[in-house]
DRENKE-259820 format. One line per field, with one value per residue: x, y, z negated of N, C-alpha, C in turn; chain; residue in one letter; residue number from 1. Coordinates in pm, 1 decimal, padded with zeros to 6 digits. Layout:
<recs>
n_u = X | ...
n_v = Y | ...
n_w = Z | ...
ca_u = X | ...
ca_v = Y | ...
ca_w = Z | ...
c_u = X | ...
c_v = Y | ...
c_w = Z | ...
unit = A | ...
code = a | ...
pos = NUM | ...
</recs>
This chain:
<recs>
n_u = 20189.8 | 20071.0 | 20033.6 | 19799.6 | 19959.4 | 20170.5 | 20413.5 | 20482.5 | 20581.9 | 20471.2 | 20530.6 | 20407.1 | 20282.5 | 20020.3 | 19764.3 | 19522.9 | 19449.5 | 19242.1 | 19092.3 | 19290.7 | 19354.9 | 19108.3 | 19110.0 | 19319.2 | 19216.0 | 18986.4 | 19097.3 | 19111.6 | 19302.3 | 19534.0 | 19845.2 | 20138.2 | 20030.2 | 19781.4 | 19850.8 | 19997.3 | 19818.5 | 19809.1 | 19669.9 | 19639.4 | 19663.8 | 19930.3 | 20096.4 | 20132.4 | 20201.9 | 20150.0 | 20189.5 | 20266.5 | 20261.0 | 20266.3 | 20523.4 | 20693.2 | 20585.2 | 20649.9 | 20926.5 | 20964.3 | 20857.4 | 21050.1 | 21270.9 | 21190.9 | 21150.7 | 21412.0 | 21535.0 | 21635.4 | 21470.4 | 21454.8 | 21466.1 | 21221.9 | 21043.6 | 21102.9 | 21012.6 | 20736.8 | 20677.8 | 20727.5 | 20503.4 | 20288.4 | 20279.4 | 20133.9 | 20071.0 | 19819.7 | 19535.8 | 19510.1 | 19329.4 | 19067.6 | 19103.4 | 19165.5
n_v = -06985.2 | -07003.4 | -07096.9 | -07041.7 | -06921.7 | -06819.0 | -06956.4 | -07166.8 | -07224.0 | -07259.4 | -07331.6 | -07333.6 | -07412.1 | -07347.4 | -07392.1 | -07285.8 | -07076.2 | -07000.3 | -07239.4 | -07405.9 | -07279.9 | -07309.2 | -07589.0 | -07621.4 | -07480.2 | -07629.5 | -07866.5 | -08071.7 | -08222.0 | -08461.8 | -08436.2 | -08226.0 | -07960.3 | -08009.1 | -08152.7 | -07962.3 | -07758.1 | -07551.0 | -07285.5 | -07021.1 | -06771.7 | -06576.7 | -06464.2 | -06427.4 | -06476.9 | -06395.9 | -06555.1 | -06596.1 | -06849.4 | -07208.3 | -07314.2 | -07097.2 | -07047.2 | -07280.6 | -07260.1 | -07024.1 | -07107.4 | -07298.1 | -07129.2 | -06969.4 | -07168.1 | -07260.5 | -07057.0 | -06896.2 | -06911.4 | -06656.0 | -06498.0 | -06569.8 | -06470.1 | -06196.2 | -06155.4 | -06201.5 | -05996.5 | -05776.3 | -05754.6 | -05791.9 | -05684.5 | -05718.7 | -05981.6 | -06072.8 | -06271.8 | -06328.3 | -06452.0 | -06372.8 | -06176.2 | -06271.5
n_w = 02267.8 | 01933.6 | 01584.8 | 01312.0 | 01117.0 | 01252.4 | 01270.2 | 01431.8 | 01758.4 | 02089.9 | 02424.5 | 02749.9 | 03081.7 | 03317.4 | 03563.6 | 03513.2 | 03285.9 | 03105.9 | 03078.0 | 02970.0 | 02726.1 | 02597.8 | 02573.0 | 02389.4 | 02166.5 | 02108.3 | 02048.5 | 02234.2 | 02360.5 | 02269.8 | 02093.4 | 02055.0 | 02015.4 | 01902.9 | 01674.0 | 01527.7 | 01504.3 | 01696.9 | 01836.8 | 01905.2 | 02133.5 | 02203.8 | 02386.0 | 02735.8 | 03083.7 | 03426.2 | 03739.0 | 04090.1 | 04195.3 | 04122.1 | 04118.7 | 04052.3 | 03803.0 | 03659.7 | 03666.9 | 03517.9 | 03272.6 | 03199.8 | 03171.0 | 02952.2 | 02753.6 | 02723.2 | 02592.4 | 02283.8 | 01960.4 | 01853.2 | 02085.8 | 02200.0 | 02009.7 | 02029.6 | 02292.3 | 02263.2 | 02079.4 | 02241.9 | 02395.9 | 02227.8 | 01944.2 | 01705.7 | 01706.2 | 01774.1 | 01869.0 | 02204.1 | 02364.2 | 02421.6 | 02604.2 | 02850.3
ca_u = 20084.4 | 20119.1 | 19929.9 | 19742.5 | 20064.0 | 20273.1 | 20542.7 | 20504.5 | 20572.5 | 20450.5 | 20539.5 | 20360.7 | 20228.8 | 19896.4 | 19700.0 | 19396.6 | 19479.0 | 19119.7 | 19061.9 | 19395.5 | 19337.1 | 18991.5 | 19152.4 | 19396.6 | 19127.6 | 18893.2 | 19179.4 | 19066.7 | 19416.0 | 19624.6 | 19985.0 | 20203.0 | 19944.2 | 19677.2 | 19916.5 | 20040.4 | 19708.8 | 19850.4 | 19548.1 | 19632.1 | 19739.4 | 19992.6 | 20175.2 | 20116.3 | 20245.1 | 20088.9 | 20280.3 | 20197.1 | 20247.8 | 20303.1 | 20669.4 | 20750.5 | 20537.5 | 20731.5 | 21060.3 | 20958.5 | 20840.0 | 21180.8 | 21354.8 | 21147.7 | 21177.9 | 21555.3 | 21580.5 | 21631.8 | 21347.6 | 21460.8 | 21428.8 | 21077.6 | 20977.7 | 21117.7 | 20924.9 | 20600.4 | 20668.7 | 20728.1 | 20369.1 | 20184.0 | 20345.7 | 20049.3 | 20051.1 | 19675.6 | 19492.3 | 19478.4 | 19244.8 | 18946.2 | 19141.5 | 19195.3
ca_v = -07003.0 | -07026.7 | -07138.0 | -06936.1 | -06857.3 | -06771.0 | -07020.0 | -07268.6 | -07166.1 | -07354.8 | -07272.6 | -07421.5 | -07343.2 | -07406.1 | -07325.3 | -07230.3 | -07038.2 | -07005.2 | -07380.1 | -07461.1 | -07222.8 | -07377.9 | -07724.0 | -07608.8 | -07438.3 | -07737.4 | -07985.1 | -08172.0 | -08302.1 | -08501.8 | -08400.8 | -08126.4 | -07847.5 | -08058.9 | -08190.3 | -07843.2 | -07661.2 | -07438.4 | -07247.7 | -06876.2 | -06721.9 | -06450.1 | -06413.6 | -06497.9 | -06410.9 | -06447.1 | -06568.1 | -06615.5 | -06991.6 | -07300.1 | -07331.0 | -06988.2 | -07065.6 | -07387.2 | -07203.2 | -06929.5 | -07187.9 | -07354.9 | -07018.4 | -06932.2 | -07280.1 | -07275.8 | -06944.6 | -06913.8 | -06870.3 | -06509.3 | -06442.8 | -06591.2 | -06374.7 | -06064.4 | -06152.3 | -06184.3 | -05861.6 | -05675.8 | -05746.5 | -05811.9 | -05665.1 | -05765.8 | -06124.7 | -06101.3 | -06373.1 | -06263.4 | -06539.8 | -06301.9 | -06078.5 | -06336.9
ca_w = 02171.0 | 01798.3 | 01490.5 | 01227.8 | 01037.4 | 01346.6 | 01245.8 | 01533.1 | 01892.4 | 02198.7 | 02557.7 | 02855.4 | 03198.7 | 03366.2 | 03675.9 | 03465.9 | 03147.6 | 03022.8 | 03047.9 | 02884.3 | 02592.0 | 02541.9 | 02533.2 | 02264.5 | 02057.0 | 02075.5 | 02019.6 | 02330.1 | 02407.1 | 02161.9 | 02113.8 | 01970.2 | 01978.3 | 01813.0 | 01548.4 | 01454.1 | 01507.5 | 01780.7 | 01908.9 | 01917.6 | 02248.2 | 02165.7 | 02498.8 | 02862.3 | 03205.8 | 03548.2 | 03852.0 | 04216.9 | 04229.5 | 04014.3 | 04115.4 | 03973.6 | 03665.0 | 03600.5 | 03651.0 | 03405.8 | 03151.7 | 03168.1 | 03125.6 | 02817.2 | 02662.9 | 02698.2 | 02510.8 | 02138.6 | 01892.3 | 01842.4 | 02216.5 | 02215.8 | 01920.2 | 02091.9 | 02408.7 | 02211.8 | 02021.5 | 02348.3 | 02453.0 | 02128.0 | 01814.0 | 01595.9 | 01726.9 | 01776.2 | 01965.9 | 02330.4 | 02446.3 | 02466.1 | 02704.9 | 02979.2
c_u = 20149.1 | 20002.9 | 19885.1 | 19851.2 | 20180.8 | 20409.4 | 20573.0 | 20487.4 | 20561.5 | 20455.4 | 20492.9 | 20317.0 | 20106.1 | 19847.2 | 19569.3 | 19410.6 | 19355.8 | 19087.1 | 19163.1 | 19384.8 | 19217.4 | 19029.8 | 19233.0 | 19305.1 | 19032.2 | 18964.0 | 19139.9 | 19178.3 | 19506.3 | 19766.4 | 20031.4 | 20106.3 | 19831.1 | 19735.9 | 19950.1 | 19939.6 | 19746.9 | 19731.0 | 19531.7 | 19723.8 | 19797.2 | 20075.6 | 20138.7 | 20168.6 | 20168.8 | 20194.8 | 20199.3 | 20181.4 | 20298.1 | 20453.5 | 20733.8 | 20705.5 | 20622.2 | 20872.9 | 21065.3 | 20940.8 | 20975.1 | 21274.3 | 21319.5 | 21180.6 | 21325.4 | 21612.8 | 21569.0 | 21495.2 | 21342.3 | 21420.1 | 21279.4 | 20999.0 | 20986.5 | 21026.7 | 20779.7 | 20582.9 | 20664.8 | 20589.5 | 20261.3 | 20244.8 | 20265.7 | 20026.8 | 19902.8 | 19646.0 | 19443.5 | 19379.3 | 19116.5 | 18975.9 | 19171.9 | 19068.5
c_v = -07030.6 | -07074.7 | -07017.6 | -06855.8 | -06805.5 | -06835.4 | -07135.0 | -07200.9 | -07277.5 | -07279.0 | -07375.6 | -07340.7 | -07418.3 | -07328.5 | -07259.3 | -07198.4 | -07045.4 | -07148.3 | -07436.5 | -07406.8 | -07289.2 | -07517.4 | -07719.8 | -07575.0 | -07549.8 | -07868.2 | -08102.8 | -08265.5 | -08333.5 | -08459.9 | -08293.9 | -08018.3 | -07889.7 | -08088.8 | -08068.4 | -07728.7 | -07532.7 | -07399.3 | -07096.7 | -06830.8 | -06584.9 | -06389.8 | -06494.6 | -06411.8 | -06473.0 | -06452.6 | -06595.8 | -06761.5 | -07079.8 | -07322.3 | -07220.7 | -06997.0 | -07170.4 | -07336.5 | -07107.9 | -07002.8 | -07243.8 | -07247.2 | -06979.3 | -07042.6 | -07292.6 | -07160.9 | -06975.0 | -06871.6 | -06717.4 | -06443.7 | -06457.7 | -06491.2 | -06233.9 | -06049.5 | -06130.3 | -06041.8 | -05752.9 | -05654.4 | -05736.5 | -05803.6 | -05720.6 | -05916.8 | -06160.9 | -06204.2 | -06301.8 | -06343.8 | -06471.6 | -06202.1 | -06140.6 | -06367.0
c_w = 02036.7 | 01710.7 | 01406.9 | 01154.7 | 01122.0 | 01323.8 | 01340.1 | 01668.5 | 01995.4 | 02330.3 | 02659.0 | 02975.4 | 03247.3 | 03487.3 | 03636.2 | 03317.1 | 03058.0 | 02981.5 | 02948.6 | 02741.6 | 02524.3 | 02493.5 | 02403.4 | 02147.8 | 02013.1 | 02041.5 | 02108.1 | 02375.1 | 02288.3 | 02195.5 | 02016.6 | 01923.2 | 01885.3 | 01675.4 | 01462.9 | 01460.0 | 01582.0 | 01867.9 | 01927.3 | 02032.0 | 02212.9 | 02278.3 | 02622.9 | 02975.1 | 03321.1 | 03657.0 | 03977.6 | 04255.2 | 04115.7 | 04005.7 | 04030.2 | 03827.3 | 03593.0 | 03574.4 | 03530.7 | 03273.3 | 03107.3 | 03112.4 | 02981.3 | 02717.3 | 02628.9 | 02614.8 | 02362.7 | 02082.5 | 01882.3 | 01974.5 | 02241.1 | 02130.3 | 01978.5 | 02213.3 | 02365.9 | 02158.7 | 02128.1 | 02407.6 | 02344.3 | 01987.4 | 01696.2 | 01600.6 | 01720.2 | 01885.1 | 02093.2 | 02416.3 | 02494.0 | 02577.9 | 02840.8 | 03056.3
unit = A | A | A | A | A | A | A | A | A | A | A | A | A | A | A | A | A | A | A | A | A | A | A | A | A | A | A | A | A | A | A | A | A | A | A | A | A | A | A | A | A | A | A | A | A | A | A | A | A | A | A | A | A | A | A | A | A | A | A | A | A | A | A | A | A | A | A | A | A | A | A | A | A | A | A | A | A | A | A | A | A | A | A | A | A | A
code = m | t | n | q | y | n | n | v | l | y | t | g | f | t | g | n | l | r | r | r | v | f | e | h | k | s | k | a | v | s | g | f | t | k | k | y | n | v | n | k | l | v | y | f | e | s | t | t | n | l | y | s | a | k | s | r | e | h | q | i | k | s | g | s | r | a | k | k | i | n | l | i | n | s | m | n | k | e | w | k | d | l | s | n | e | i
pos = 1 | 2 | 3 | 4 | 5 | 6 | 7 | 8 | 9 | 10 | 11 | 12 | 13 | 14 | 15 | 16 | 17 | 18 | 19 | 20 | 21 | 22 | 23 | 24 | 25 | 26 | 27 | 28 | 29 | 30 | 31 | 32 | 33 | 34 | 35 | 36 | 37 | 38 | 39 | 40 | 41 | 42 | 43 | 44 | 45 | 46 | 47 | 48 | 49 | 50 | 51 | 52 | 53 | 54 | 55 | 56 | 57 | 58 | 59 | 60 | 61 | 62 | 63 | 64 | 65 | 66 | 67 | 68 | 69 | 70 | 71 | 72 | 73 | 74 | 75 | 76 | 77 | 78 | 79 | 80 | 81 | 82 | 83 | 84 | 85 | 86
</recs>
């Protein structure tokens, strides 16, 4: 996820993407995403279980900013909000 200006990147995992995106958009949970107005879903992946989701989150988080940007660009070159597509 990112903010309106695409200059903040947030990586997380959840068992319910629609609910989690709603929480970010409505600022229902205090923390990093609320503070930096991170509410635009620009990339997501689906996995078969939470263990693999957590593992993938760790892999993405440990990568450089450039790698994260390339990953987003590979799926969403325009960085449009994908929340309506889930």
